[in-house]
N, C-alpha and C positions, 0 to 999 in steps of 0.2 A: 624314421629319423624325426627329430623334433622339428616342428614348423616354426622357424624363427620369426616369421611375420606376426605370429600371435602375441609375441612379447610387446609389441608396439600398440596393441589395442587399448583404448581407454574406456571400454565399456565395463559395467559392473555386472556381476552375476556369473553364470556358468556359460562357457562357450565350448562346444564339442566340435571336433574335426577328426575324422578317421578314427583312430584308436586312442586318441589322447583327448582329455578334457581339462581345460584350464579354468580354475575357480579363482578368479582374480581378487575378489574381496579377501579371501583367505590366504592369498599368496601360495596357492597349492596347484599341483598338477595331479590328475588321476590318469592312470594308464593300466591297460590290462596286462596280465602276466606275459602273454605271447609277445606283445610289443616291447615290453621291458627286456625280455630275453633276446629279442632280435637287435636291439640297439642299446644295450646296457651302458656302455661307456658314455654315450651322449646324455642319457638320463642321469647317470651318476655325476657327470661334470656339471649339469644344471643344478643338481642338489648341492654340490660342494661349492661351485663357483658363484652361483646366484642366490644361495641360501633358500632355494625353493624347497617346499615340502612335497614329497611324492607319495601318492596313495596308489598302491598296486592292488587292483581289484582282482578278485577271484570268483569264478563262476560257481554256482551251486550253493555252497555253504555260507557265502558272504563274509568269510573271515579274511578281510582285507589287511594289508600290511602297510605301515607308514614308514617311509625312508626319509631321514633327515641327516644333515651333515653332522660330523663330530663336534664342531663348534657350536651348532645349535643345540645339540644334546647337552654339552657341558654347560651352556647358558641356562637351559631349563633346570638342570640339576642344582646349579648355584642358586638360582631364584627360589627353587623349592626349599633349599637349605636355609636361605635367609628369611623366608616367610614362615618357616616351621616354628620359630620362637617368636611369639607375638610381641614380647617386650622389645626384642632386638629389631623387629620390623617396624614397630612404632617409633623407636629411636632413629632409624634410618629415614622414616617419613618426616620426622621433625627436623632432622638435619637437612633434608632436601628443601623443606619449606623455608628454613633459615637462609640457605644458600640463595634461593629464588628471591627472597626479600632483601638480599644484600647484607644480611647480619652475619658477616664473616670478619675475621681478623687474620692478619698475617703475622706469623711468628718465625723467628730464626731458629733453626735446628742446628745444634752444635754437635 
């Protein structure tokens, strides 16, 4: 089961306990396959409810798996799409700069 006390730590870097490793700077949990299998619901709840990234480590070949929530995945895909067109991305950055500088105007939509 996940050690809930680890969520409150304010240290940086990697913290390991038992079969679970918390990588706080990256907002990531690494767990071996056996631990995931024995407590899958808790890990999946952590991924979906707390937007954690879960790395499932595998012995031998090192072909690890990353588990993220559907919301996180959709956000990544949207960002990839928005950044794919450099002109569109530049336009979005310029719009953000103008918003930050207060260069906006309010219009009435009919």
